[in-house]
PyMOL Python script that loads the backbone (N, CA, C, O; Angstrom):
from pymol import cmd

cmd.read_pdbstr("""\
ATOM      1  N   MET A   1     -12.972   1.004   8.097  1.00  0.00           N
ATOM      2  CA  MET A   1     -14.054   1.292   7.199  1.00  0.00           C
ATOM      3  C   MET A   1     -15.053   0.142   7.270  1.00  0.00           C
ATOM      4  O   MET A   1     -14.677  -1.028   7.206  1.00  0.00           O
ATOM      5  N   SER A   2     -16.301   0.486   7.398  1.00  0.00           N
ATOM      6  CA  SER A   2     -17.338  -0.540   7.558  1.00  0.00           C
ATOM      7  C   SER A   2     -17.942  -0.846   6.182  1.00  0.00           C
ATOM      8  O   SER A   2     -17.768  -0.101   5.217  1.00  0.00           O
ATOM      9  N   ARG A   3     -18.646  -1.955   6.136  1.00  0.00           N
ATOM     10  CA  ARG A   3     -19.339  -2.383   4.891  1.00  0.00           C
ATOM     11  C   ARG A   3     -20.318  -1.277   4.454  1.00  0.00           C
ATOM     12  O   ARG A   3     -20.477  -1.033   3.258  1.00  0.00           O
ATOM     13  N   ASN A   4     -20.973  -0.608   5.418  1.00  0.00           N
ATOM     14  CA  ASN A   4     -21.886   0.474   5.053  1.00  0.00           C
ATOM     15  C   ASN A   4     -21.207   1.615   4.317  1.00  0.00           C
ATOM     16  O   ASN A   4     -21.789   2.230   3.423  1.00  0.00           O
ATOM     17  N   ASP A   5     -19.964   1.892   4.706  1.00  0.00           N
ATOM     18  CA  ASP A   5     -19.218   2.940   4.056  1.00  0.00           C
ATOM     19  C   ASP A   5     -18.983   2.597   2.577  1.00  0.00           C
ATOM     20  O   ASP A   5     -18.986   3.486   1.726  1.00  0.00           O
ATOM     21  N   LEU A   6     -18.782   1.323   2.278  1.00  0.00           N
ATOM     22  CA  LEU A   6     -18.516   0.910   0.916  1.00  0.00           C
ATOM     23  C   LEU A   6     -19.754   0.837   0.061  1.00  0.00           C
ATOM     24  O   LEU A   6     -19.665   0.940  -1.162  1.00  0.00           O
ATOM     25  N   SER A   7     -20.920   0.660   0.680  1.00  0.00           N
ATOM     26  CA  SER A   7     -22.147   0.486  -0.133  1.00  0.00           C
ATOM     27  C   SER A   7     -22.953   1.779  -0.279  1.00  0.00           C
ATOM     28  O   SER A   7     -23.921   1.819  -1.039  1.00  0.00           O
ATOM     29  N   SER A   8     -22.565   2.831   0.436  1.00  0.00           N
ATOM     30  CA  SER A   8     -23.337   4.069   0.294  1.00  0.00           C
ATOM     31  C   SER A   8     -23.013   4.775  -1.051  1.00  0.00           C
ATOM     32  O   SER A   8     -21.904   4.657  -1.572  1.00  0.00           O
ATOM     33  N   THR A   9     -23.970   5.482  -1.576  1.00  0.00           N
ATOM     34  CA  THR A   9     -23.840   6.168  -2.853  1.00  0.00           C
ATOM     35  C   THR A   9     -23.181   7.511  -2.642  1.00  0.00           C
ATOM     36  O   THR A   9     -23.567   8.276  -1.759  1.00  0.00           O
ATOM     37  N   SER A  10     -22.184   7.791  -3.457  1.00  0.00           N
ATOM     38  CA  SER A  10     -21.498   9.071  -3.369  1.00  0.00           C
ATOM     39  C   SER A  10     -22.379  10.201  -3.919  1.00  0.00           C
ATOM     40  O   SER A  10     -23.062  10.044  -4.931  1.00  0.00           O
ATOM     41  N   ARG A  11     -22.343  11.305  -3.243  1.00  0.00           N
ATOM     42  CA  ARG A  11     -23.097  12.462  -3.718  1.00  0.00           C
ATOM     43  C   ARG A  11     -22.187  13.468  -4.422  1.00  0.00           C
ATOM     44  O   ARG A  11     -22.577  14.603  -4.693  1.00  0.00           O
ATOM     45  N   THR A  12     -20.965  13.018  -4.710  1.00  0.00           N
ATOM     46  CA  THR A  12     -19.980  13.851  -5.434  1.00  0.00           C
ATOM     47  C   THR A  12     -20.373  13.953  -6.893  1.00  0.00           C
ATOM     48  O   THR A  12     -20.719  12.950  -7.517  1.00  0.00           O
ATOM     49  N   ASN A  13     -20.324  15.149  -7.438  1.00  0.00           N
ATOM     50  CA  ASN A  13     -20.562  15.345  -8.848  1.00  0.00           C
ATOM     51  C   ASN A  13     -19.215  15.133  -9.551  1.00  0.00           C
ATOM     52  O   ASN A  13     -18.438  16.068  -9.749  1.00  0.00           O
ATOM     53  N   TRP A  14     -18.970  13.867  -9.920  1.00  0.00           N
ATOM     54  CA  TRP A  14     -17.691  13.477 -10.497  1.00  0.00           C
ATOM     55  C   TRP A  14     -17.456  14.142 -11.841  1.00  0.00           C
ATOM     56  O   TRP A  14     -16.309  14.456 -12.159  1.00  0.00           O
ATOM     57  N   ALA A  15     -18.479  14.370 -12.641  1.00  0.00           N
ATOM     58  CA  ALA A  15     -18.316  14.980 -13.936  1.00  0.00           C
ATOM     59  C   ALA A  15     -17.824  16.424 -13.765  1.00  0.00           C
ATOM     60  O   ALA A  15     -16.931  16.882 -14.478  1.00  0.00           O
ATOM     61  N   ALA A  16     -18.408  17.097 -12.841  1.00  0.00           N
ATOM     62  CA  ALA A  16     -17.965  18.528 -12.600  1.00  0.00           C
ATOM     63  C   ALA A  16     -16.520  18.503 -12.064  1.00  0.00           C
ATOM     64  O   ALA A  16     -15.696  19.322 -12.470  1.00  0.00           O
ATOM     65  N   LEU A  17     -16.222  17.585 -11.175  1.00  0.00           N
ATOM     66  CA  LEU A  17     -14.888  17.498 -10.595  1.00  0.00           C
ATOM     67  C   LEU A  17     -13.857  17.199 -11.630  1.00  0.00           C
ATOM     68  O   LEU A  17     -12.792  17.816 -11.644  1.00  0.00           O
ATOM     69  N   GLU A  18     -14.148  16.255 -12.508  1.00  0.00           N
ATOM     70  CA  GLU A  18     -13.185  15.888 -13.547  1.00  0.00           C
ATOM     71  C   GLU A  18     -13.003  17.029 -14.581  1.00  0.00           C
ATOM     72  O   GLU A  18     -11.939  17.126 -15.192  1.00  0.00           O
ATOM     73  N   SER A  19     -13.975  17.850 -14.774  1.00  0.00           N
ATOM     74  CA  SER A  19     -13.826  18.903 -15.750  1.00  0.00           C
ATOM     75  C   SER A  19     -13.093  20.129 -15.222  1.00  0.00           C
ATOM     76  O   SER A  19     -12.789  21.049 -15.981  1.00  0.00           O
ATOM     77  N   MET A  20     -12.807  20.143 -13.917  1.00  0.00           N
ATOM     78  CA  MET A  20     -12.075  21.265 -13.306  1.00  0.00           C
ATOM     79  C   MET A  20     -10.603  21.179 -13.697  1.00  0.00           C
ATOM     80  O   MET A  20     -10.031  20.096 -13.820  1.00  0.00           O
ATOM     81  N   SER A  21     -10.020  22.343 -13.886  1.00  0.00           N
ATOM     82  CA  SER A  21      -8.566  22.362 -14.138  1.00  0.00           C
ATOM     83  C   SER A  21      -7.885  22.825 -12.849  1.00  0.00           C
ATOM     84  O   SER A  21      -8.524  23.318 -11.919  1.00  0.00           O
ATOM     85  N   GLU A  22      -6.581  22.648 -12.834  1.00  0.00           N
ATOM     86  CA  GLU A  22      -5.766  23.034 -11.610  1.00  0.00           C
ATOM     87  C   GLU A  22      -5.956  24.520 -11.272  1.00  0.00           C
ATOM     88  O   GLU A  22      -5.936  24.901 -10.102  1.00  0.00           O
ATOM     89  N   GLU A  23      -6.138  25.350 -12.296  1.00  0.00           N
ATOM     90  CA  GLU A  23      -6.290  26.741 -12.048  1.00  0.00           C
ATOM     91  C   GLU A  23      -7.527  27.116 -11.246  1.00  0.00           C
ATOM     92  O   GLU A  23      -7.559  28.130 -10.549  1.00  0.00           O
ATOM     93  N   ASN A  24      -8.555  26.259 -11.365  1.00  0.00           N
ATOM     94  CA  ASN A  24      -9.834  26.529 -10.694  1.00  0.00           C
ATOM     95  C   ASN A  24      -9.898  26.099  -9.231  1.00  0.00           C
ATOM     96  O   ASN A  24     -10.889  26.349  -8.544  1.00  0.00           O
ATOM     97  N   ILE A  25      -8.833  25.449  -8.764  1.00  0.00           N
ATOM     98  CA  ILE A  25      -8.870  24.954  -7.392  1.00  0.00           C
ATOM     99  C   ILE A  25      -8.222  26.004  -6.479  1.00  0.00           C
ATOM    100  O   ILE A  25      -7.112  26.477  -6.724  1.00  0.00           O
ATOM    101  N   ASP A  26      -8.980  26.352  -5.395  1.00  0.00           N
ATOM    102  CA  ASP A  26      -8.506  27.379  -4.483  1.00  0.00           C
ATOM    103  C   ASP A  26      -7.723  26.708  -3.340  1.00  0.00           C
ATOM    104  O   ASP A  26      -8.309  26.039  -2.489  1.00  0.00           O
ATOM    105  N   TYR A  27      -6.415  26.893  -3.331  1.00  0.00           N
ATOM    106  CA  TYR A  27      -5.566  26.333  -2.278  1.00  0.00           C
ATOM    107  C   TYR A  27      -5.238  27.344  -1.170  1.00  0.00           C
ATOM    108  O   TYR A  27      -4.426  27.030  -0.300  1.00  0.00           O
ATOM    109  N   SER A  28      -5.827  28.521  -1.168  1.00  0.00           N
ATOM    110  CA  SER A  28      -5.444  29.596  -0.301  1.00  0.00           C
ATOM    111  C   SER A  28      -5.646  29.267   1.145  1.00  0.00           C
ATOM    112  O   SER A  28      -4.926  29.832   1.969  1.00  0.00           O
ATOM    113  N   ASP A  29      -6.564  28.398   1.542  1.00  0.00           N
ATOM    114  CA  ASP A  29      -6.768  28.082   2.918  1.00  0.00           C
ATOM    115  C   ASP A  29      -5.916  26.939   3.432  1.00  0.00           C
ATOM    116  O   ASP A  29      -6.071  26.529   4.583  1.00  0.00           O
ATOM    117  N   ILE A  30      -5.034  26.423   2.622  1.00  0.00           N
ATOM    118  CA  ILE A  30      -4.138  25.334   3.032  1.00  0.00           C
ATOM    119  C   ILE A  30      -2.823  25.958   3.498  1.00  0.00           C
ATOM    120  O   ILE A  30      -2.181  26.660   2.716  1.00  0.00           O
ATOM    121  N   PRO A  31      -2.402  25.729   4.738  1.00  0.00           N
ATOM    122  CA  PRO A  31      -1.136  26.313   5.165  1.00  0.00           C
ATOM    123  C   PRO A  31       0.020  25.686   4.415  1.00  0.00           C
ATOM    124  O   PRO A  31      -0.093  24.543   3.971  1.00  0.00           O
ATOM    125  N   PRO A  32       1.126  26.392   4.259  1.00  0.00           N
ATOM    126  CA  PRO A  32       2.277  25.826   3.544  1.00  0.00           C
ATOM    127  C   PRO A  32       2.915  24.733   4.436  1.00  0.00           C
ATOM    128  O   PRO A  32       2.867  24.797   5.664  1.00  0.00           O
ATOM    129  N   LEU A  33       3.500  23.748   3.772  1.00  0.00           N
ATOM    130  CA  LEU A  33       4.211  22.681   4.470  1.00  0.00           C
ATOM    131  C   LEU A  33       5.636  23.087   4.601  1.00  0.00           C
ATOM    132  O   LEU A  33       6.380  23.150   3.623  1.00  0.00           O
ATOM    133  N   THR A  34       6.013  23.363   5.824  1.00  0.00           N
ATOM    134  CA  THR A  34       7.387  23.916   6.111  1.00  0.00           C
ATOM    135  C   THR A  34       8.360  22.743   6.410  1.00  0.00           C
ATOM    136  O   THR A  34       7.934  21.596   6.545  1.00  0.00           O
ATOM    137  N   ASP A  35       9.606  23.039   6.506  1.00  0.00           N
ATOM    138  CA  ASP A  35      10.607  22.069   6.893  1.00  0.00           C
ATOM    139  C   ASP A  35      10.312  21.478   8.250  1.00  0.00           C
ATOM    140  O   ASP A  35      10.505  20.286   8.490  1.00  0.00           O
ATOM    141  N   GLU A  36       9.818  22.378   9.173  1.00  0.00           N
ATOM    142  CA  GLU A  36       9.471  21.930  10.541  1.00  0.00           C
ATOM    143  C   GLU A  36       8.380  20.884  10.465  1.00  0.00           C
ATOM    144  O   GLU A  36       8.428  19.907  11.212  1.00  0.00           O
ATOM    145  N   PHE A  37       7.376  21.051   9.571  1.00  0.00           N
ATOM    146  CA  PHE A  37       6.350  20.069   9.477  1.00  0.00           C
ATOM    147  C   PHE A  37       6.909  18.683   9.126  1.00  0.00           C
ATOM    148  O   PHE A  37       6.528  17.676   9.722  1.00  0.00           O
ATOM    149  N   PHE A  38       7.817  18.657   8.150  1.00  0.00           N
ATOM    150  CA  PHE A  38       8.394  17.369   7.708  1.00  0.00           C
ATOM    151  C   PHE A  38       9.360  16.800   8.723  1.00  0.00           C
ATOM    152  O   PHE A  38       9.516  15.581   8.784  1.00  0.00           O
ATOM    153  N   GLU A  39      10.012  17.618   9.517  1.00  0.00           N
ATOM    154  CA  GLU A  39      10.869  17.163  10.560  1.00  0.00           C
ATOM    155  C   GLU A  39      10.106  16.474  11.670  1.00  0.00           C
ATOM    156  O   GLU A  39      10.603  15.531  12.286  1.00  0.00           O
ATOM    157  N   ARG A  40       8.880  16.954  11.927  1.00  0.00           N
ATOM    158  CA  ARG A  40       8.048  16.362  12.991  1.00  0.00           C
ATOM    159  C   ARG A  40       7.083  15.287  12.500  1.00  0.00           C
ATOM    160  O   ARG A  40       6.455  14.593  13.299  1.00  0.00           O
ATOM    161  N   ALA A  41       6.973  15.158  11.193  1.00  0.00           N
ATOM    162  CA  ALA A  41       5.995  14.176  10.626  1.00  0.00           C
ATOM    163  C   ALA A  41       6.468  12.754  10.913  1.00  0.00           C
ATOM    164  O   ALA A  41       7.665  12.468  10.924  1.00  0.00           O
ATOM    165  N   THR A  42       5.502  11.877  11.144  1.00  0.00           N
ATOM    166  CA  THR A  42       5.828  10.478  11.344  1.00  0.00           C
ATOM    167  C   THR A  42       4.921   9.638  10.429  1.00  0.00           C
ATOM    168  O   THR A  42       3.775   9.994  10.153  1.00  0.00           O
ATOM    169  N   LEU A  43       5.462   8.549   9.989  1.00  0.00           N
ATOM    170  CA  LEU A  43       4.732   7.603   9.162  1.00  0.00           C
ATOM    171  C   LEU A  43       3.915   6.694  10.056  1.00  0.00           C
ATOM    172  O   LEU A  43       4.450   6.059  10.965  1.00  0.00           O
ATOM    173  N   ARG A  44       2.640   6.631   9.804  1.00  0.00           N
ATOM    174  CA  ARG A  44       1.749   5.780  10.610  1.00  0.00           C
ATOM    175  C   ARG A  44       1.080   4.799   9.663  1.00  0.00           C
ATOM    176  O   ARG A  44       0.368   5.187   8.736  1.00  0.00           O
ATOM    177  N   ILE A  45       1.320   3.541   9.911  1.00  0.00           N
ATOM    178  CA  ILE A  45       0.763   2.451   9.100  1.00  0.00           C
ATOM    179  C   ILE A  45      -0.313   1.761   9.894  1.00  0.00           C
ATOM    180  O   ILE A  45      -0.059   1.370  11.033  1.00  0.00           O
ATOM    181  N   PRO A  46      -1.508   1.590   9.354  1.00  0.00           N
ATOM    182  CA  PRO A  46      -2.549   0.899  10.105  1.00  0.00           C
ATOM    183  C   PRO A  46      -2.082  -0.494  10.529  1.00  0.00           C
ATOM    184  O   PRO A  46      -1.407  -1.192   9.772  1.00  0.00           O
ATOM    185  N   ALA A  47      -2.446  -0.879  11.725  1.00  0.00           N
ATOM    186  CA  ALA A  47      -1.950  -2.133  12.301  1.00  0.00           C
ATOM    187  C   ALA A  47      -2.239  -3.315  11.407  1.00  0.00           C
ATOM    188  O   ALA A  47      -1.433  -4.244  11.358  1.00  0.00           O
ATOM    189  N   GLY A  48      -3.360  -3.324  10.693  1.00  0.00           N
ATOM    190  CA  GLY A  48      -3.709  -4.412   9.843  1.00  0.00           C
ATOM    191  C   GLY A  48      -2.715  -4.589   8.683  1.00  0.00           C
ATOM    192  O   GLY A  48      -2.532  -5.688   8.161  1.00  0.00           O
ATOM    193  N   GLN A  49      -2.089  -3.487   8.304  1.00  0.00           N
ATOM    194  CA  GLN A  49      -1.147  -3.562   7.196  1.00  0.00           C
ATOM    195  C   GLN A  49       0.259  -3.736   7.693  1.00  0.00           C
ATOM    196  O   GLN A  49       1.067  -4.361   7.005  1.00  0.00           O
ATOM    197  N   ALA A  50       0.591  -3.223   8.838  1.00  0.00           N
ATOM    198  CA  ALA A  50       1.937  -3.204   9.360  1.00  0.00           C
ATOM    199  C   ALA A  50       2.506  -4.619   9.540  1.00  0.00           C
ATOM    200  O   ALA A  50       3.695  -4.847   9.317  1.00  0.00           O
ATOM    201  N   HIS A  51       1.667  -5.545   9.938  1.00  0.00           N
ATOM    202  CA  HIS A  51       2.164  -6.908  10.191  1.00  0.00           C
ATOM    203  C   HIS A  51       2.513  -7.644   8.882  1.00  0.00           C
ATOM    204  O   HIS A  51       3.112  -8.718   8.917  1.00  0.00           O
ATOM    205  N   ASN A  52       2.140  -7.069   7.745  1.00  0.00           N
ATOM    206  CA  ASN A  52       2.458  -7.717   6.452  1.00  0.00           C
ATOM    207  C   ASN A  52       3.604  -7.090   5.726  1.00  0.00           C
ATOM    208  O   ASN A  52       3.851  -7.421   4.567  1.00  0.00           O
ATOM    209  N   LEU A  53       4.327  -6.177   6.377  1.00  0.00           N
ATOM    210  CA  LEU A  53       5.425  -5.532   5.660  1.00  0.00           C
ATOM    211  C   LEU A  53       6.661  -6.433   5.734  1.00  0.00           C
ATOM    212  O   LEU A  53       7.027  -6.899   6.813  1.00  0.00           O
ATOM    213  N   VAL A  54       7.303  -6.679   4.586  1.00  0.00           N
ATOM    214  CA  VAL A  54       8.471  -7.490   4.485  1.00  0.00           C
ATOM    215  C   VAL A  54       9.487  -6.703   3.650  1.00  0.00           C
ATOM    216  O   VAL A  54       9.140  -6.199   2.582  1.00  0.00           O
ATOM    217  N   GLN A  55      10.704  -6.592   4.109  1.00  0.00           N
ATOM    218  CA  GLN A  55      11.756  -5.892   3.373  1.00  0.00           C
ATOM    219  C   GLN A  55      12.395  -6.897   2.380  1.00  0.00           C
ATOM    220  O   GLN A  55      12.993  -7.886   2.801  1.00  0.00           O
ATOM    221  N   LEU A  56      12.268  -6.646   1.113  1.00  0.00           N
ATOM    222  CA  LEU A  56      12.907  -7.439   0.079  1.00  0.00           C
ATOM    223  C   LEU A  56      14.038  -6.677  -0.568  1.00  0.00           C
ATOM    224  O   LEU A  56      13.946  -5.468  -0.777  1.00  0.00           O
ATOM    225  N   ASP A  57      15.133  -7.403  -0.892  1.00  0.00           N
ATOM    226  CA  ASP A  57      16.135  -6.764  -1.696  1.00  0.00           C
ATOM    227  C   ASP A  57      15.577  -6.420  -3.077  1.00  0.00           C
ATOM    228  O   ASP A  57      14.770  -7.172  -3.623  1.00  0.00           O
ATOM    229  N   PRO A  58      16.008  -5.275  -3.649  1.00  0.00           N
ATOM    230  CA  PRO A  58      15.447  -4.831  -4.923  1.00  0.00           C
ATOM    231  C   PRO A  58      15.527  -5.918  -6.018  1.00  0.00           C
ATOM    232  O   PRO A  58      14.565  -6.110  -6.762  1.00  0.00           O
ATOM    233  N   ASP A  59      16.667  -6.630  -6.119  1.00  0.00           N
ATOM    234  CA  ASP A  59      16.802  -7.634  -7.164  1.00  0.00           C
ATOM    235  C   ASP A  59      15.847  -8.808  -6.951  1.00  0.00           C
ATOM    236  O   ASP A  59      15.332  -9.371  -7.917  1.00  0.00           O
ATOM    237  N   VAL A  60      15.607  -9.180  -5.688  1.00  0.00           N
ATOM    238  CA  VAL A  60      14.613 -10.251  -5.400  1.00  0.00           C
ATOM    239  C   VAL A  60      13.252  -9.844  -5.795  1.00  0.00           C
ATOM    240  O   VAL A  60      12.545 -10.612  -6.448  1.00  0.00           O
ATOM    241  N   LYS A  61      12.830  -8.625  -5.416  1.00  0.00           N
ATOM    242  CA  LYS A  61      11.504  -8.125  -5.814  1.00  0.00           C
ATOM    243  C   LYS A  61      11.371  -8.078  -7.334  1.00  0.00           C
ATOM    244  O   LYS A  61      10.344  -8.464  -7.892  1.00  0.00           O
ATOM    245  N   GLN A  62      12.425  -7.598  -7.994  1.00  0.00           N
ATOM    246  CA  GLN A  62      12.383  -7.504  -9.471  1.00  0.00           C
ATOM    247  C   GLN A  62      12.136  -8.862 -10.101  1.00  0.00           C
ATOM    248  O   GLN A  62      11.310  -9.014 -11.001  1.00  0.00           O
ATOM    249  N   TRP A  63      12.896  -9.870  -9.592  1.00  0.00           N
ATOM    250  CA  TRP A  63      12.753 -11.224 -10.166  1.00  0.00           C
ATOM    251  C   TRP A  63      11.354 -11.722  -9.994  1.00  0.00           C
ATOM    252  O   TRP A  63      10.774 -12.243 -10.947  1.00  0.00           O
ATOM    253  N   PHE A  64      10.781 -11.589  -8.822  1.00  0.00           N
ATOM    254  CA  PHE A  64       9.392 -12.073  -8.602  1.00  0.00           C
ATOM    255  C   PHE A  64       8.417 -11.295  -9.476  1.00  0.00           C
ATOM    256  O   PHE A  64       7.510 -11.906 -10.041  1.00  0.00           O
ATOM    257  N   GLN A  65       8.559  -9.968  -9.618  1.00  0.00           N
ATOM    258  CA  GLN A  65       7.698  -9.180 -10.447  1.00  0.00           C
ATOM    259  C   GLN A  65       7.814  -9.612 -11.874  1.00  0.00           C
ATOM    260  O   GLN A  65       6.820  -9.562 -12.599  1.00  0.00           O
ATOM    261  N   SER A  66       9.000 -10.044 -12.332  1.00  0.00           N
ATOM    262  CA  SER A  66       9.204 -10.505 -13.714  1.00  0.00           C
ATOM    263  C   SER A  66       8.481 -11.811 -14.009  1.00  0.00           C
ATOM    264  O   SER A  66       8.369 -12.212 -15.167  1.00  0.00           O
ATOM    265  N   GLN A  67       7.988 -12.477 -12.967  1.00  0.00           N
ATOM    266  CA  GLN A  67       7.309 -13.765 -13.164  1.00  0.00           C
ATOM    267  C   GLN A  67       5.821 -13.573 -13.476  1.00  0.00           C
ATOM    268  O   GLN A  67       5.139 -14.529 -13.846  1.00  0.00           O
ATOM    269  N   GLY A  68       5.337 -12.400 -13.336  1.00  0.00           N
ATOM    270  CA  GLY A  68       3.953 -12.118 -13.719  1.00  0.00           C
ATOM    271  C   GLY A  68       3.196 -11.283 -12.683  1.00  0.00           C
ATOM    272  O   GLY A  68       3.732 -10.930 -11.632  1.00  0.00           O
ATOM    273  N   GLU A  69       1.932 -10.978 -13.009  1.00  0.00           N
ATOM    274  CA  GLU A  69       1.118 -10.116 -12.213  1.00  0.00           C
ATOM    275  C   GLU A  69       0.887 -10.643 -10.758  1.00  0.00           C
ATOM    276  O   GLU A  69       0.775  -9.875  -9.803  1.00  0.00           O
ATOM    277  N   GLN A  70       0.827 -11.937 -10.660  1.00  0.00           N
ATOM    278  CA  GLN A  70       0.550 -12.571  -9.347  1.00  0.00           C
ATOM    279  C   GLN A  70       1.836 -12.822  -8.515  1.00  0.00           C
ATOM    280  O   GLN A  70       1.924 -13.816  -7.793  1.00  0.00           O
ATOM    281  N   TYR A  71       2.826 -11.914  -8.625  1.00  0.00           N
ATOM    282  CA  TYR A  71       4.101 -12.157  -7.993  1.00  0.00           C
ATOM    283  C   TYR A  71       4.010 -12.209  -6.497  1.00  0.00           C
ATOM    284  O   TYR A  71       4.801 -12.902  -5.857  1.00  0.00           O
ATOM    285  N   LYS A  72       3.025 -11.466  -5.889  1.00  0.00           N
ATOM    286  CA  LYS A  72       2.854 -11.550  -4.422  1.00  0.00           C
ATOM    287  C   LYS A  72       2.358 -12.901  -3.996  1.00  0.00           C
ATOM    288  O   LYS A  72       2.778 -13.417  -2.960  1.00  0.00           O
ATOM    289  N   THR A  73       1.488 -13.476  -4.756  1.00  0.00           N
ATOM    290  CA  THR A  73       1.022 -14.824  -4.491  1.00  0.00           C
ATOM    291  C   THR A  73       2.156 -15.819  -4.651  1.00  0.00           C
ATOM    292  O   THR A  73       2.247 -16.776  -3.882  1.00  0.00           O
ATOM    293  N   LEU A  74       2.996 -15.620  -5.606  1.00  0.00           N
ATOM    294  CA  LEU A  74       4.155 -16.507  -5.834  1.00  0.00           C
ATOM    295  C   LEU A  74       5.131 -16.391  -4.643  1.00  0.00           C
ATOM    296  O   LEU A  74       5.664 -17.404  -4.190  1.00  0.00           O
ATOM    297  N   ILE A  75       5.368 -15.179  -4.138  1.00  0.00           N
ATOM    298  CA  ILE A  75       6.251 -15.041  -2.974  1.00  0.00           C
ATOM    299  C   ILE A  75       5.650 -15.822  -1.775  1.00  0.00           C
ATOM    300  O   ILE A  75       6.365 -16.533  -1.070  1.00  0.00           O
ATOM    301  N   ASN A  76       4.356 -15.677  -1.566  1.00  0.00           N
ATOM    302  CA  ASN A  76       3.691 -16.387  -0.462  1.00  0.00           C
ATOM    303  C   ASN A  76       3.826 -17.893  -0.668  1.00  0.00           C
ATOM    304  O   ASN A  76       4.099 -18.619   0.288  1.00  0.00           O
ATOM    305  N   ASP A  77       3.639 -18.381  -1.910  1.00  0.00           N
ATOM    306  CA  ASP A  77       3.713 -19.839  -2.173  1.00  0.00           C
ATOM    307  C   ASP A  77       5.106 -20.336  -1.903  1.00  0.00           C
ATOM    308  O   ASP A  77       5.272 -21.404  -1.313  1.00  0.00           O
ATOM    309  N   VAL A  78       6.122 -19.590  -2.319  1.00  0.00           N
ATOM    310  CA  VAL A  78       7.512 -19.971  -2.111  1.00  0.00           C
ATOM    311  C   VAL A  78       7.806 -20.043  -0.618  1.00  0.00           C
ATOM    312  O   VAL A  78       8.414 -21.011  -0.160  1.00  0.00           O
ATOM    313  N   LEU A  79       7.390 -19.048   0.142  1.00  0.00           N
ATOM    314  CA  LEU A  79       7.590 -19.070   1.574  1.00  0.00           C
ATOM    315  C   LEU A  79       6.878 -20.241   2.263  1.00  0.00           C
ATOM    316  O   LEU A  79       7.433 -20.875   3.160  1.00  0.00           O
ATOM    317  N   ARG A  80       5.654 -20.514   1.833  1.00  0.00           N
ATOM    318  CA  ARG A  80       4.866 -21.630   2.390  1.00  0.00           C
ATOM    319  C   ARG A  80       5.614 -22.966   2.104  1.00  0.00           C
ATOM    320  O   ARG A  80       5.735 -23.824   2.979  1.00  0.00           O
ATOM    321  N   GLN A  81       6.103 -23.106   0.864  1.00  0.00           N
ATOM    322  CA  GLN A  81       6.839 -24.334   0.531  1.00  0.00           C
ATOM    323  C   GLN A  81       8.094 -24.464   1.394  1.00  0.00           C
ATOM    324  O   GLN A  81       8.418 -25.567   1.834  1.00  0.00           O
ATOM    325  N   TYR A  82       8.793 -23.388   1.638  1.00  0.00           N
ATOM    326  CA  TYR A  82       9.961 -23.415   2.467  1.00  0.00           C
ATOM    327  C   TYR A  82       9.591 -23.902   3.881  1.00  0.00           C
ATOM    328  O   TYR A  82      10.293 -24.726   4.467  1.00  0.00           O
ATOM    329  N   ILE A  83       8.481 -23.377   4.414  1.00  0.00           N
ATOM    330  CA  ILE A  83       8.032 -23.785   5.751  1.00  0.00           C
ATOM    331  C   ILE A  83       7.733 -25.282   5.755  1.00  0.00           C
ATOM    332  O   ILE A  83       8.171 -26.009   6.646  1.00  0.00           O
ATOM    333  N   GLU A  84       6.987 -25.734   4.752  1.00  0.00           N
ATOM    334  CA  GLU A  84       6.647 -27.178   4.687  1.00  0.00           C
ATOM    335  C   GLU A  84       7.878 -28.033   4.607  1.00  0.00           C
ATOM    336  O   GLU A  84       7.947 -29.074   5.260  1.00  0.00           O
ATOM    337  N   ASN A  85       8.870 -27.619   3.812  1.00  0.00           N
ATOM    338  CA  ASN A  85      10.094 -28.384   3.726  1.00  0.00           C
ATOM    339  C   ASN A  85      10.855 -28.414   5.048  1.00  0.00           C
ATOM    340  O   ASN A  85      11.451 -29.432   5.400  1.00  0.00           O
ATOM    341  N   LYS A  86      10.837 -27.321   5.767  1.00  0.00           N
ATOM    342  CA  LYS A  86      11.526 -27.259   7.086  1.00  0.00           C
ATOM    343  C   LYS A  86      10.852 -28.190   8.064  1.00  0.00           C
ATOM    344  O   LYS A  86      11.521 -28.771   8.919  1.00  0.00           O
ATOM    345  N   LYS A  87       9.555 -28.348   7.964  1.00  0.00           N
ATOM    346  CA  LYS A  87       8.822 -29.227   8.893  1.00  0.00           C
ATOM    347  C   LYS A  87       9.211 -30.647   8.744  1.00  0.00           C
ATOM    348  O   LYS A  87       9.228 -31.394   9.723  1.00  0.00           O
ATOM    349  N   THR A  88       9.540 -31.066   7.492  1.00  0.00           N
ATOM    350  CA  THR A  88       9.851 -32.463   7.258  1.00  0.00           C
ATOM    351  C   THR A  88      11.336 -32.789   7.462  1.00  0.00           C
ATOM    352  O   THR A  88      11.705 -33.963   7.474  1.00  0.00           O
ATOM    353  N   GLN A  89      12.205 -31.761   7.625  1.00  0.00           N
ATOM    354  CA  GLN A  89      13.595 -31.999   7.852  1.00  0.00           C
ATOM    355  C   GLN A  89      13.887 -32.228   9.364  1.00  0.00           C
ATOM    356  O   GLN A  89      13.315 -31.548  10.216  1.00  0.00           O
ATOM    357  N   PRO A  90      14.786 -33.196   9.683  1.00  0.00           N
ATOM    358  CA  PRO A  90      15.107 -33.363  11.094  1.00  0.00           C
ATOM    359  C   PRO A  90      15.816 -32.129  11.634  1.00  0.00           C
ATOM    360  O   PRO A  90      16.602 -31.494  10.932  1.00  0.00           O
ATOM    361  N   GLN A  91      15.536 -31.806  12.860  1.00  0.00           N
ATOM    362  CA  GLN A  91      16.147 -30.610  13.530  1.00  0.00           C
ATOM    363  C   GLN A  91      17.619 -30.930  13.781  1.00  0.00           C
ATOM    364  O   GLN A  91      17.931 -32.029  14.238  1.00  0.00           O
ATOM    365  N   ALA A  92      18.517 -30.014  13.500  1.00  0.00           N
ATOM    366  CA  ALA A  92      19.961 -30.169  13.721  1.00  0.00           C
ATOM    367  C   ALA A  92      20.350 -29.703  15.090  1.00  0.00           C
ATOM    368  O   ALA A  92      21.526 -29.759  15.450  1.00  0.00           O
TER     369      ALA A  92
END
""", "prot")
cmd.dss("prot")
cmd.show_as("cartoon", "prot")
cmd.util.cbc("prot")
cmd.orient("prot")
């Protein structure tokens, strides 16, 4: 997405869209999602995001989240401190 995409004005009539109910939306031209579709489907993560994926144990994530809204920053700070400590320790 370019900066121009973010700065352009939307021509969507948001008030009209928000006033619509589920019954007013025509889904007839959308094909049904079959079991075959889901069997063949693959998850694609943009490269910019994929390199930042880290698998955390649920209890570890819960503990960091319980520390406050900035838990992702806290995780990063803890990892950075670990790296710095490793740099100052003699190699075994």
